[in-house]
LOLO-472087 format. One record per residue (C-alpha): residue number from 0; residue in three letters; x, y, z. Coordinates in Angstrom, 3 decimals, m for minus. Example, Ala and Ser with C-alpha at 12.3 -4.5 7.8 and 13.67 -1.06 7.14 Angstrom:
2
<nudo><k>0</k><r>Ala</r><px>12.300</px><py>m4.500</py><pz>7.800</pz></nudo>
<nudo><k>1</k><r>Ser</r><px>13.670</px><py>m1.060</py><pz>7.140</pz></nudo>
***
This chain:
108
<nudo><k>0</k><r>Unk</r><px>66.754</px><py>145.095</py><pz>27.985</pz></nudo>
<nudo><k>1</k><r>Unk</r><px>70.223</px><py>143.651</py><pz>28.194</pz></nudo>
<nudo><k>2</k><r>Unk</r><px>69.385</px><py>141.622</py><pz>31.276</pz></nudo>
<nudo><k>3</k><r>Unk</r><px>67.232</px><py>138.497</py><pz>31.197</pz></nudo>
<nudo><k>4</k><r>Unk</r><px>63.669</px><py>139.178</py><pz>32.233</pz></nudo>
<nudo><k>5</k><r>Unk</r><px>61.750</px><py>136.899</py><pz>34.536</pz></nudo>
<nudo><k>6</k><r>Unk</r><px>58.019</px><py>136.833</py><pz>34.804</pz></nudo>
<nudo><k>7</k><r>Unk</r><px>55.859</px><py>134.837</py><pz>37.165</pz></nudo>
<nudo><k>8</k><r>Unk</r><px>52.435</px><py>133.929</py><pz>35.911</pz></nudo>
<nudo><k>9</k><r>Unk</r><px>50.292</px><py>131.070</py><pz>37.142</pz></nudo>
<nudo><k>10</k><r>Unk</r><px>53.306</px><py>129.569</py><pz>38.904</pz></nudo>
<nudo><k>11</k><r>Unk</r><px>55.345</px><py>129.418</py><pz>35.693</pz></nudo>
<nudo><k>12</k><r>Unk</r><px>58.636</px><py>131.194</py><pz>35.236</pz></nudo>
<nudo><k>13</k><r>Unk</r><px>59.786</px><py>132.793</py><pz>32.021</pz></nudo>
<nudo><k>14</k><r>Unk</r><px>63.329</px><py>133.711</py><pz>31.255</pz></nudo>
<nudo><k>15</k><r>Unk</r><px>63.678</px><py>135.916</py><pz>28.217</pz></nudo>
<nudo><k>16</k><r>Unk</r><px>67.038</px><py>136.966</py><pz>26.918</pz></nudo>
<nudo><k>17</k><r>Unk</r><px>67.262</px><py>139.280</py><pz>23.951</pz></nudo>
<nudo><k>18</k><r>Unk</r><px>70.183</px><py>138.810</py><pz>21.584</pz></nudo>
<nudo><k>19</k><r>Unk</r><px>70.228</px><py>142.541</py><pz>20.953</pz></nudo>
<nudo><k>20</k><r>Unk</r><px>68.431</px><py>145.608</py><pz>22.224</pz></nudo>
<nudo><k>21</k><r>Unk</r><px>64.941</px><py>146.005</py><pz>20.787</pz></nudo>
<nudo><k>22</k><r>Unk</r><px>63.616</px><py>149.390</py><pz>19.716</pz></nudo>
<nudo><k>23</k><r>Unk</r><px>59.967</px><py>149.013</py><pz>20.732</pz></nudo>
<nudo><k>24</k><r>Unk</r><px>59.015</px><py>152.206</py><pz>18.896</pz></nudo>
<nudo><k>25</k><r>Unk</r><px>59.159</px><py>150.144</py><pz>15.676</pz></nudo>
<nudo><k>26</k><r>Unk</r><px>56.632</px><py>147.509</py><pz>14.622</pz></nudo>
<nudo><k>27</k><r>Unk</r><px>57.635</px><py>143.850</py><pz>14.896</pz></nudo>
<nudo><k>28</k><r>Unk</r><px>56.260</px><py>140.443</py><pz>14.060</pz></nudo>
<nudo><k>29</k><r>Unk</r><px>56.718</px><py>138.257</py><pz>17.125</pz></nudo>
<nudo><k>30</k><r>Unk</r><px>56.727</px><py>134.545</py><pz>16.305</pz></nudo>
<nudo><k>31</k><r>Unk</r><px>56.709</px><py>131.613</py><pz>18.678</pz></nudo>
<nudo><k>32</k><r>Unk</r><px>57.443</px><py>128.058</py><pz>17.664</pz></nudo>
<nudo><k>33</k><r>Unk</r><px>54.593</px><py>126.763</py><pz>19.822</pz></nudo>
<nudo><k>34</k><r>Unk</r><px>56.661</px><py>124.773</py><pz>22.277</pz></nudo>
<nudo><k>35</k><r>Unk</r><px>54.108</px><py>125.528</py><pz>24.971</pz></nudo>
<nudo><k>36</k><r>Unk</r><px>50.510</px><py>126.626</py><pz>25.321</pz></nudo>
<nudo><k>37</k><r>Unk</r><px>51.925</px><py>129.654</py><pz>27.112</pz></nudo>
<nudo><k>38</k><r>Unk</r><px>53.804</px><py>131.015</py><pz>24.083</pz></nudo>
<nudo><k>39</k><r>Unk</r><px>51.197</px><py>133.700</py><pz>23.460</pz></nudo>
<nudo><k>40</k><r>Unk</r><px>51.284</px><py>134.753</py><pz>27.105</pz></nudo>
<nudo><k>41</k><r>Unk</r><px>55.068</px><py>135.024</py><pz>26.971</pz></nudo>
<nudo><k>42</k><r>Unk</r><px>54.905</px><py>137.225</py><pz>23.868</pz></nudo>
<nudo><k>43</k><r>Unk</r><px>52.423</px><py>139.488</py><pz>25.625</pz></nudo>
<nudo><k>44</k><r>Unk</r><px>54.766</px><py>139.911</py><pz>28.558</pz></nudo>
<nudo><k>45</k><r>Unk</r><px>57.918</px><py>140.645</py><pz>26.549</pz></nudo>
<nudo><k>46</k><r>Unk</r><px>56.359</px><py>143.308</py><pz>24.345</pz></nudo>
<nudo><k>47</k><r>Unk</r><px>56.539</px><py>146.792</py><pz>25.772</pz></nudo>
<nudo><k>48</k><r>Unk</r><px>53.625</px><py>147.952</py><pz>23.649</pz></nudo>
<nudo><k>49</k><r>Unk</r><px>50.265</px><py>146.516</py><pz>22.680</pz></nudo>
<nudo><k>50</k><r>Unk</r><px>50.401</px><py>143.751</py><pz>20.110</pz></nudo>
<nudo><k>51</k><r>Unk</r><px>47.744</px><py>142.353</py><pz>17.813</pz></nudo>
<nudo><k>52</k><r>Unk</r><px>47.363</px><py>138.627</py><pz>17.413</pz></nudo>
<nudo><k>53</k><r>Unk</r><px>46.937</px><py>136.508</py><pz>14.313</pz></nudo>
<nudo><k>54</k><r>Unk</r><px>45.302</px><py>133.133</py><pz>14.885</pz></nudo>
<nudo><k>55</k><r>Unk</r><px>43.289</px><py>130.464</py><pz>13.180</pz></nudo>
<nudo><k>56</k><r>Unk</r><px>39.596</px><py>131.281</py><pz>12.951</pz></nudo>
<nudo><k>57</k><r>Unk</r><px>38.640</px><py>127.847</py><pz>14.325</pz></nudo>
<nudo><k>58</k><r>Unk</r><px>39.701</px><py>129.017</py><pz>17.777</pz></nudo>
<nudo><k>59</k><r>Unk</r><px>36.763</px><py>131.402</py><pz>17.818</pz></nudo>
<nudo><k>60</k><r>Unk</r><px>34.218</px><py>128.654</py><pz>17.051</pz></nudo>
<nudo><k>61</k><r>Unk</r><px>34.957</px><py>126.497</py><pz>20.088</pz></nudo>
<nudo><k>62</k><r>Unk</r><px>33.284</px><py>127.883</py><pz>23.253</pz></nudo>
<nudo><k>63</k><r>Unk</r><px>36.242</px><py>126.928</py><pz>25.463</pz></nudo>
<nudo><k>64</k><r>Unk</r><px>39.034</px><py>128.339</py><pz>23.294</pz></nudo>
<nudo><k>65</k><r>Unk</r><px>36.898</px><py>131.370</py><pz>22.400</pz></nudo>
<nudo><k>66</k><r>Unk</r><px>37.209</px><py>132.515</py><pz>26.027</pz></nudo>
<nudo><k>67</k><r>Unk</r><px>40.998</px><py>132.619</py><pz>25.737</pz></nudo>
<nudo><k>68</k><r>Unk</r><px>41.351</px><py>133.650</py><pz>22.112</pz></nudo>
<nudo><k>69</k><r>Unk</r><px>38.523</px><py>136.157</py><pz>21.745</pz></nudo>
<nudo><k>70</k><r>Unk</r><px>41.136</px><py>138.900</py><pz>21.594</pz></nudo>
<nudo><k>71</k><r>Unk</r><px>42.489</px><py>137.615</py><pz>18.282</pz></nudo>
<nudo><k>72</k><r>Unk</r><px>42.593</px><py>140.712</py><pz>16.171</pz></nudo>
<nudo><k>73</k><r>Unk</r><px>43.113</px><py>138.909</py><pz>12.869</pz></nudo>
<nudo><k>74</k><r>Unk</r><px>41.411</px><py>135.528</py><pz>12.539</pz></nudo>
<nudo><k>75</k><r>Unk</r><px>42.733</px><py>133.445</py><pz>9.637</pz></nudo>
<nudo><k>76</k><r>Unk</r><px>40.311</px><py>131.148</py><pz>7.822</pz></nudo>
<nudo><k>77</k><r>Unk</r><px>42.725</px><py>128.500</py><pz>6.584</pz></nudo>
<nudo><k>78</k><r>Unk</r><px>40.072</px><py>126.821</py><pz>4.430</pz></nudo>
<nudo><k>79</k><r>Unk</r><px>39.616</px><py>129.854</py><pz>2.186</pz></nudo>
<nudo><k>80</k><r>Unk</r><px>42.497</px><py>131.276</py><pz>0.185</pz></nudo>
<nudo><k>81</k><r>Unk</r><px>40.713</px><py>134.590</py><pz>m0.287</pz></nudo>
<nudo><k>82</k><r>Unk</r><px>39.885</px><py>134.934</py><pz>3.412</pz></nudo>
<nudo><k>83</k><r>Unk</r><px>43.494</px><py>134.044</py><pz>4.314</pz></nudo>
<nudo><k>84</k><r>Unk</r><px>44.748</px><py>136.626</py><pz>1.840</pz></nudo>
<nudo><k>85</k><r>Unk</r><px>42.469</px><py>139.285</py><pz>3.383</pz></nudo>
<nudo><k>86</k><r>Unk</r><px>43.802</px><py>138.402</py><pz>6.846</pz></nudo>
<nudo><k>87</k><r>Unk</r><px>47.396</px><py>138.886</py><pz>5.762</pz></nudo>
<nudo><k>88</k><r>Unk</r><px>46.469</px><py>142.070</py><pz>3.937</pz></nudo>
<nudo><k>89</k><r>Unk</r><px>44.970</px><py>143.366</py><pz>7.204</pz></nudo>
<nudo><k>90</k><r>Unk</r><px>48.156</px><py>142.333</py><pz>9.034</pz></nudo>
<nudo><k>91</k><r>Unk</r><px>50.232</px><py>144.289</py><pz>6.514</pz></nudo>
<nudo><k>92</k><r>Unk</r><px>48.048</px><py>147.370</py><pz>7.059</pz></nudo>
<nudo><k>93</k><r>Unk</r><px>48.498</px><py>147.095</py><pz>10.833</pz></nudo>
<nudo><k>94</k><r>Unk</r><px>52.284</px><py>146.892</py><pz>10.415</pz></nudo>
<nudo><k>95</k><r>Unk</r><px>52.214</px><py>149.994</py><pz>8.210</pz></nudo>
<nudo><k>96</k><r>Unk</r><px>50.273</px><py>151.744</py><pz>11.012</pz></nudo>
<nudo><k>97</k><r>Unk</r><px>53.158</px><py>150.929</py><pz>13.350</pz></nudo>
<nudo><k>98</k><r>Unk</r><px>51.444</px><py>148.110</py><pz>15.258</pz></nudo>
<nudo><k>99</k><r>Unk</r><px>53.289</px><py>144.927</py><pz>16.192</pz></nudo>
<nudo><k>100</k><r>Unk</r><px>51.865</px><py>141.493</py><pz>15.494</pz></nudo>
<nudo><k>101</k><r>Unk</r><px>52.200</px><py>138.154</py><pz>17.257</pz></nudo>
<nudo><k>102</k><r>Unk</r><px>51.680</px><py>134.740</py><pz>15.727</pz></nudo>
<nudo><k>103</k><r>Unk</r><px>51.998</px><py>131.355</py><pz>17.337</pz></nudo>
<nudo><k>104</k><r>Unk</r><px>51.223</px><py>128.089</py><pz>15.725</pz></nudo>
<nudo><k>105</k><r>Unk</r><px>52.333</px><py>124.884</py><pz>14.247</pz></nudo>
<nudo><k>106</k><r>Unk</r><px>51.940</px><py>123.337</py><pz>10.861</pz></nudo>
<nudo><k>107</k><r>Unk</r><px>49.087</px><py>120.819</py><pz>10.802</pz></nudo>
***
């Protein structure tokens, strides 16, 4: 993966350049700084193995965003400390199982 990768999706172009070679046999936490609504899509394309997503639980309550975010594997209820803790505990278990995680968001 030394060369930049280009992906075409919905008429958008991605250019991804890795600073160093990535060993996709290991688990990773992929983080986007939410510069675009397509951050999650970009993370899906760059990963060479299936990734699980962490996202705010509110996305599952809205009928429009539920369509796009129904694949969130770990919803985070930001209003409950205990529920948030359980979400991150589940994320830790998935990492120990060798699964990679993706998170995209911004501080509200």
